[in-house]
N, C-alpha and C positions, 0 to 999 in steps of 0.2 A: 504494500500500500504506500503510494507516494506521499499522501497527505495524512500522516498519523495524528492522533489526538495529541494535544500539548498541554503543559502545566506551567503556571506562573505562581508567584507567591499567593495571590488571592483568587486566581481564576483557573478554570479548566476550559480549554478550547476543544470541544468535541465535534467531530464530523456530524453534519446535519443528517438526520435519519427520519424515517416515517413516524416515529414517536413524537416528532417536533411539529406535527401538523397544526395543532391548536396554537402553539407559540408562533409559528410562521404566519398563520392567519392574523393573529393579534399584532405581531410586529409590523407586517407589511400592509396592514389596513389602517394603521395609526397615522393620522395626518401629520403629527410631529416628526415621525420617522420618514415619511414620504415627502416631506417639505422640499427636499433638494434632489429627489430621485425623478429625473425627467426622461428616463429611457423605458419605462414600463408603467402600466396602469397599476394602481394599488391592488393588492390581493383582496378579493371580495368574498370568496367562498372556500370551503374546505377542499373542494376539488382543485381550485387554483393553487392552494397551498401544497397539495399533493403533487401537482404538476411541477411546481418549483423545486420541491424536494427531489422528485424523480430526475429532474435535469442534472442535479449535482450527484446523485447516487447511482445513476444508470448510464455511465459514460463508457464508451468503448476504449477511449484513450484518455487518461487523466490529464486534462488541461484546465479544469475548473475545480474549485474547491470552496466550500463554505463551512466554517466552524460556528457552532453556537457558543456564545460567550456565557459561561456559567460561573456564578460566584460560589466559591467553595464553601463558605460558612453556612449557607442556607439553600444551596442548589437553585437559586433564583436565576432564570434565564434573562440576561441583560440586553442582548443584541446579537449581532453576527459579524463576522469578519471573514474575508476570503480572498482568494487569488483567482484571477481570470485573465482572459485574453493573452495567454502565454504564447509568446512568439519565440518558439524554441530556437530557430535559426538565428534570430537577432539577439537572443539572450535577454529578452525583456518580458516582465510579467507585471500585470496591474493588480493593485490591491483596492479593495472596497470594504467599507465598514458602516455599520449603523448601530445605534444605541437607543433604547427607550429613554424618554425624557427624565424619569425619576433618577436615572443613573448618570446624567450629564454632569460634567464638572467634578467628578469624583476620582478621576485618574484611571478608570477601567479601560477606556478606549486606548489611552496611552500604553497601558500595560499589555493589552492585547496586540496592539500594533507593534510594539517592541518585540514581542514573542514571535509574531509573524515575520518580521525582518530577520530575527535570529534564525528561524526555520529556513528562510530562503537562503541566507548566507551558508548554512550548514548543509543543506540537502538539495539545492537546485542549481543547475548550471546556468545561472543568470548573472548578468552584469549590471542590470538596472531594474529597479522597482519603480513603477509609476502610479500616480493617483490622479484621476481626472475629477476635478472638484469645481462645483458651481461657484462662480465669482462672488455670489452673495452668501455663500456658506462659510462665514468667517471662522466659526468654531473648528470646522474640518481643516481649513487652511492653517490655522494656528497649530492644530495637532500635527499635521504633516511637517510643518516647519520645525516644531519641537523635536520631532523624530529624525531630523536631518535632511528632509526633502528640500529641494530648491525649485523655485519657479523655472520651468524649462523655456519659457517664452512661447511655447506651442499652445494653441487654443483649439477648441472644438465647440460648436454650437448645436445644441439639441433643439429641434423644433417639436413642441409638445403642446397639444390643445390650442393650436393657433398662435402660439407665442414662441419667441426664440429665447433660449437660456444659454448664455455664454459660459463656458468652462475653461479652466486653465489646467494644463498638465504640470504636476509637480513630480520631480524625479529624485531618486536616491541612487547614486552611482555606488556600486559595491566595489571595494578595493580588489585589485588583482590577486592579492594573496589569498583572500577567502574563496575566490573563484577557482584558482589553481588547485586548491585542496579538495575539490569535489571529485 
């Protein structure tokens, strides 16, 4: 399994599975979570939650992953974090994350992102991790910058519900030493 479960001091990052269907429905139907997600409609039914889970769990080639972020002290599911758009030949992978509002500002997303970066450094032949972040999502931009990402100067615009939503790519270049050890 390329994307094993991970542990941090306070969190358990567990691969998404069918048992998460009610959480996925709750997470991706929440307006606060979906506020900056302009690439898909909010999840509205358990069937849609199952389809999202199936996307991550029934791959023929592991190129996408989603971990559920679980707080160890009480097994609360806080959000998700994952890797996607893995361009193997280019050595680039994108990271995406979301967190339920009651857990914002408590360092959980930082801890989960740091562990995801650690995993990529240790286990993937990747030279760059990227995050595509809405220009209005200052919390996410701050998190990426805090974790060492830099504005790449590259942009992308999502057209969603009749409006344009500009995004910037933030990039974390991995040092050659960590890549050569893979």
